[in-house]
Structure formats: C-alpha cells, structure tokens
C-alpha distance (Angstrom), angle and dihedral (degrees) to the residues before:
residue distance angle dihedral
M1 . . .
R2 3.79 . .
G3 3.80 91.7 .
N4 3.80 89.9 66.0
T5 3.80 94.5 50.0
V6 3.78 103.9 35.6
A7 3.83 92.1 100.3
S8 3.82 90.3 62.9
E9 3.80 97.0 47.2
Y10 3.80 102.6 95.3
S11 3.78 119.1 171.3
E12 3.78 134.9 -166.3
R13 3.80 96.1 20.9
P14 3.82 109.9 179.3
A15 3.79 111.4 -122.2
H16 3.80 93.7 -121.7
I17 3.83 94.5 56.5
P18 3.82 116.5 80.6
E19 3.79 116.5 -123.2
A20 3.82 94.2 -113.7
E21 3.79 92.0 52.3
W22 3.80 91.8 47.0
K23 3.79 90.5 52.4
A24 3.82 89.1 51.5
R25 3.80 90.5 48.7
V26 3.80 92.8 51.5
D27 3.80 93.3 48.9
L28 3.81 91.9 46.2
A29 3.81 92.0 48.8
A30 3.81 88.5 50.9
C31 3.80 89.6 52.3
Y32 3.81 90.6 54.4
R33 3.79 90.2 49.9
M34 3.81 93.3 49.8
V35 3.81 92.8 49.6
A36 3.80 88.6 51.2
R37 3.79 92.5 44.7
L38 3.81 90.6 58.0
G39 3.81 92.5 45.3
L40 3.80 94.3 -115.6
D41 3.81 96.1 126.8
D42 3.81 129.7 92.4
L43 3.79 109.4 -137.5
I44 3.84 106.9 -90.4
Y45 3.80 97.7 -28.1
N46 3.80 108.4 86.7
H47 3.77 126.6 73.6
I48 3.78 144.4 -155.9
S49 3.79 120.0 -165.2
M50 3.77 134.5 -168.1
R51 3.79 130.3 -165.2
V52 3.79 113.6 -117.4
P53 3.82 107.7 -112.9
G54 3.79 110.7 -104.7
H55 3.81 93.2 14.1
D56 3.79 116.2 86.5
D57 3.81 90.2 -178.8
Q58 3.83 97.4 54.0
F59 3.79 133.4 68.7
L60 3.79 141.3 171.4
L61 3.82 124.9 -116.3
N62 3.78 137.3 177.2
P63 3.80 118.0 -94.2
Y64 3.80 109.0 -104.6
G65 3.78 111.3 -107.5
F66 3.81 97.5 32.9
L67 3.79 122.6 114.8
F68 3.80 114.1 -127.2
G69 3.79 88.5 -114.0
E70 3.82 89.7 60.6
I71 3.80 98.9 51.9
T72 3.79 116.2 118.5
A73 3.79 132.2 179.2
S74 3.80 92.6 -104.8
S75 3.82 96.0 46.6
L76 3.83 94.4 60.4
V77 3.81 114.2 109.2
R78 3.81 120.8 -131.0
I79 3.80 114.4 -144.7
D80 3.78 136.3 171.3
I81 3.78 126.7 -118.4
D82 3.82 89.9 -90.3
G83 3.80 93.5 55.2
N84 3.81 98.2 -103.1
K85 3.80 117.2 144.4
L86 3.79 113.7 -116.8
D87 3.80 97.5 -174.7
D88 3.78 130.3 77.8
T89 3.79 92.6 -117.5
P90 3.80 135.4 136.1
Y91 3.80 90.6 -141.4
T92 3.78 125.3 101.8
I93 3.79 130.7 -154.5
N94 3.79 132.5 -125.8
K95 3.83 109.7 -101.0
A96 3.79 91.2 -142.7
A97 3.80 87.7 56.4
F98 3.78 91.1 56.1
V99 3.82 93.7 45.8
I100 3.81 93.3 50.8
H101 3.79 100.6 36.5
G102 3.78 97.3 35.7
A103 3.79 89.6 56.9
I104 3.80 94.1 53.7
H105 3.79 96.5 41.8
K106 3.82 90.1 52.4
A107 3.79 94.3 49.0
V108 3.82 107.1 33.4
H109 3.77 111.3 56.5
D110 3.81 98.1 -166.3
A111 3.81 94.7 43.9
A112 3.80 93.2 106.5
C113 3.81 91.4 159.4
V114 3.82 125.7 35.4
L115 3.80 117.2 -170.3
H116 3.82 124.5 -167.7
T117 3.80 125.3 178.8
H118 3.79 141.1 159.6
S119 3.80 92.3 -137.3
D120 3.80 110.0 170.4
A121 3.79 104.0 -119.9
S122 3.80 96.0 40.1
T123 3.80 91.1 48.6
A124 3.80 90.0 50.7
I125 3.80 90.1 51.5
S126 3.82 89.7 49.3
C127 3.82 86.8 63.8
Q128 3.81 92.6 56.8
K129 3.79 116.7 91.2
D130 3.81 96.3 -128.6
G131 3.79 96.6 36.4
L132 3.79 116.5 -151.4
L133 3.80 113.7 11.1
P134 3.84 124.1 -149.6
L135 3.80 94.5 -108.4
S136 3.80 101.3 125.8
Q137 3.77 138.4 27.3
F138 3.79 87.8 -107.1
A139 3.80 88.3 59.9
M140 3.80 95.9 48.6
R141 3.81 90.8 76.1
F142 3.82 88.0 66.7
Y143 3.80 99.2 41.3
R144 3.83 106.0 140.1
R145 3.80 86.4 -16.3
Q146 3.80 101.4 98.4
A147 3.78 124.4 97.1
F148 3.81 127.3 -150.5
H149 3.80 130.2 -144.7
D150 3.81 118.4 -171.6
Y151 3.79 118.4 -124.8
E152 3.81 113.5 -98.7
G153 3.79 99.9 170.8
V154 3.81 126.0 -93.1
A155 3.81 106.5 -10.5
I156 3.80 99.7 -115.3
D157 3.82 100.5 113.3
M158 3.80 113.1 98.3
D159 3.80 93.4 -147.3
E160 3.82 89.1 66.4
Q161 3.81 88.4 71.6
T162 3.80 92.0 76.4
R163 3.80 92.0 54.6
L164 3.81 92.9 44.6
I165 3.80 90.3 55.7
A166 3.80 93.7 44.9
D167 3.81 92.6 48.7
M168 3.81 94.0 47.2
G169 3.81 92.7 56.5
D170 3.81 111.4 160.0
N171 3.80 94.3 -27.1
R172 3.79 126.5 116.5
V173 3.80 95.5 -153.2
M174 3.78 127.9 49.8
L175 3.78 129.4 -176.7
M176 3.78 109.7 -144.4
R177 3.80 100.0 -149.3
N178 3.81 115.3 -112.8
H179 3.80 87.8 -7.1
G180 3.80 119.0 66.4
I181 3.77 145.2 -86.5
M182 3.80 137.8 -62.9
T183 3.79 125.8 -158.7
L184 3.80 128.1 -172.8
G185 3.78 123.1 -149.7
R186 3.77 138.8 180.0
T187 3.80 83.0 -141.3
P188 3.82 134.2 18.8
G189 3.80 86.9 -109.1
E190 3.79 92.0 58.7
A191 3.81 94.0 46.8
F192 3.81 90.0 48.5
M193 3.80 95.1 47.9
L194 3.81 91.9 50.4
L195 3.80 88.4 54.0
Y196 3.79 91.5 45.5
Y197 3.81 95.2 51.3
F198 3.80 93.8 42.1
E199 3.80 91.6 51.0
R200 3.82 91.3 49.4
A201 3.80 90.6 50.6
A202 3.80 91.3 45.8
R203 3.80 92.8 52.8
I204 3.80 91.1 49.5
Q205 3.80 90.6 50.5
L206 3.79 93.1 49.9
D207 3.82 91.5 47.7
L208 3.79 91.5 50.1
Q209 3.79 92.7 47.9
A210 3.79 90.8 48.8
S211 3.81 91.3 51.2
G212 3.79 91.9 64.1
A213 3.80 91.1 -137.1
E214 3.78 121.4 142.8
L215 3.81 107.1 -94.8
L216 3.80 121.2 -127.0
T217 3.80 116.3 -149.5
P218 3.82 121.8 -173.7
P219 3.82 116.5 -124.3
H220 3.79 119.3 -86.6
E221 3.81 93.6 -105.2
V222 3.79 92.2 56.9
C223 3.81 93.8 45.1
E224 3.80 91.5 49.6
K225 3.81 91.8 47.6
A226 3.80 90.9 52.2
A227 3.81 92.0 47.7
R228 3.78 91.6 51.8
Q229 3.79 90.2 49.1
F230 3.80 89.1 57.8
W231 3.80 97.7 43.1
E232 3.80 103.3 36.8
N233 3.81 91.8 60.3
K234 3.78 98.1 -141.9
G235 3.80 93.2 167.3
D236 3.79 131.8 66.7
I237 3.82 94.7 -76.9
L238 3.80 114.0 87.0
I239 3.81 99.2 -176.6
A240 3.81 128.8 29.8
G241 3.78 109.1 -103.3
E242 3.80 97.8 27.5
R243 3.78 91.7 115.9
E244 3.82 98.1 32.2
W245 3.80 99.2 44.4
P246 3.83 98.4 69.0
A247 3.82 87.9 49.7
F248 3.80 90.5 53.6
L249 3.80 90.0 50.0
R250 3.79 90.5 51.2
Q251 3.79 88.3 51.1
L252 3.80 91.4 53.6
E253 3.79 89.8 48.4
R254 3.80 92.2 52.0
E255 3.77 89.7 51.7
G256 3.79 91.5 53.0
S257 3.80 95.3 -116.7
D258 3.81 115.9 178.5
Y259 3.81 95.0 -151.0
R260 3.83 90.7 124.0
R261 3.80 92.1 62.3
C-alpha cells in the first residue's frame, strides 16, 4: 500500500546530494510543515535540526528568515558541529539554533532530530514550577521524564551549551523555562510526536487549571506504570511516530505540499 512506502518515495533529488541525505532532508522538511500545520511554530524563529546520515559532525537546519510552511528539502542548510556552512547557499542560520541544537547533537548520539518550538501551551507549562502534571493519559508519557533548563536570555552564548546538556540528562523532552520546549527523536517523526503529545497534555492542564475544579491525580504507582508502558515499547511500534508519520506524509501529499522540492 502506498501509505506504507510514501516515506521512501523521494523525488527530484539533486545529483550532488547522496540518497540518504536527501531522504533525511525530505523527512525534516515534512516535520517543519507539520509543526506549521498545527500552528506550533513561531514565525521564522524556531528550529528543527537533523543529523546528516553517516556524518556525526554535520546537521541540517532551516534557512533563517523562512517560515516553517516554506521549508523544502533543498532549502535546508547543512552545517558542521562548529556552525560553519557546508553548502553553497545564500541562506544563513539562526545563531540560537546552532547554540541549542549543536549542543545536543554533540552530546546525545541517538538524537538524530532535535525540535525546539515556542508553542503556546508548552511554553505556559514551562513557566509553572512543577511543569507538566500527570492529569491526563497524554501527560503520563512524560511523568518524571521531563527536564528543565532555567532561562538565561536569548540562547546565543556558547557557554550555555554545557548547561543545556547537563540539564537534559537522559530525558527526551526538556522545558526551557519561560521560553519553550525541546524534544529529541531518533527520527523526525518521533521528535514531532513527542511535541504533539506534550502540547495536547499541556493544553488539557491549562484548561483544567482555568476551570477552578479540584484536580484529580492518579497515585505515583499508576503514573509510573503508564509512563513505562509508553517508553518501554512493549507493542509492535519501536519508536514513537512510526505508525503516525506515514499518515502525516500522506496528509501533506493530499494537500499538495511542495515540501519534497
């Protein structure tokens, strides 16, 4: 069925870009489009990166000045771990993107995709002392599995990288206090789905808090059991997003998106 193979159908690959890199570019461009489609972007100021296959010291970033809804596979900028452009491109990158993403790509080997947004609900939760509370099934995935990084101003100082890495620890989601959220994925689909589920849980929490109702929280043992069920992958899905991602790609195709260009 086409829906199961759409992720491997890459068109218009430039001759100078290896097939594996082009596949990564297409998936990353799709991730940008999906974040924009759900209204989780922030004009031109957020960023999603992906390590170039076969090159631990290189990753792809969005060209600075492009809306997420404009990103295409060919417009992504390839840079090295020190922030130097490796493509013959007129586009620049956001320094904050390099500081944040470069830090994680250097330190976390299996963080192939690093996603950072200022999505409304997640940013609001980042301002709450305890972060995301175990109030919904969406939230259970992140029970005691969310990191926190204190706000230091706009992330353009290289020495902040050390603290970003230390604060992330072994977590896959980090709330950047008073700023936004970061998710790490082995694939763009995983990074996107972690954002999606966190944002859903965050909106539910904010709605409940605004209602003034007494909040009901399951006991620790139940919350921990649910979290393990999500993270230990006991079912037939090994990585979050494996089932959903092809469906999202089909959706983009139906809408006539040019993200593969």
